[in-house]
N, C-alpha and C positions, 0 to 999 in steps of 0.2 A: 344218713340213710339213703339207700338206693331205692329209686322209684322206677318200676318197669311195668310196661303194658303187657298183660297176658291175654291172648285172644283165643287160645285153645289149649287142650291138654298137653300138647308137645311143648309149647312155650312155657307153661307152668312147669313141667318137668325139667326143662333146661335151667330155669331160675332156681329150682330147688337143688339141682346138682351143682350149679355154680356157688351157691351159698354153702353147701356141705363141703365142697372142695376148698373154698376160701377159708373155711373154719378147720381145715386140716382134719376132717373126720372122714374115715373110710366107711364104706357101706357096712362092713362087719361091725364097726364100732356103733354106728347108728342102729344096727339091728339089736345089739346088746342094750343100748340106751332105751329104745322105744318098745322093743318086743315085736316089732314089725319084721317079718322075714326079709332076707336079703333079696330073694327073688321078687317080693313085692316092691321093695325099695327100687330095684332096678326097673321094674315095669313102670313105676310111676315116674321115674326120672326119664324114661323113654317115651312118655306121653300116652301110655295105654289109656284108652278112653273108657274102659270099664273099671277103672280103679275106684274103690270105695272112697267117697268124698271124706268120710270121717278119717280114714287113714292118711289121706293127703293133708287134711288140716292138722292132724296129729304131727306129721313129719315137719310141717311149716312151723308149728308152735315149738316143737322140740329144738329146732334149728334157730329159734329166735326171730322168726319171720312173722309179719303181720300182713293181712290181705285187706285191701280197701276195694270196694265195689263202687263205680260211679254210674250215673244215669246216662241216658243217651245225649249226645252232643247235637248241636245244630246240624253239623256236617253228616251225622249218621241218620238223620231223619229224611 
């Protein structure tokens, strides 16, 4: 399992794209699998800040990804 720190929409989009490509799934295939338009998939992968969180989570789920959220660390306080 890969563990990656995501700090903004762009870094989440990069991870989604890496997982999709590692799974050898095209944006077109993902569109057919999820019902999410290729335009929206592309925008999410490019880190568009206005992407609907529900669609982002659906892509993650359909790609077999899980998300974990941690609390603040001593360093970030």
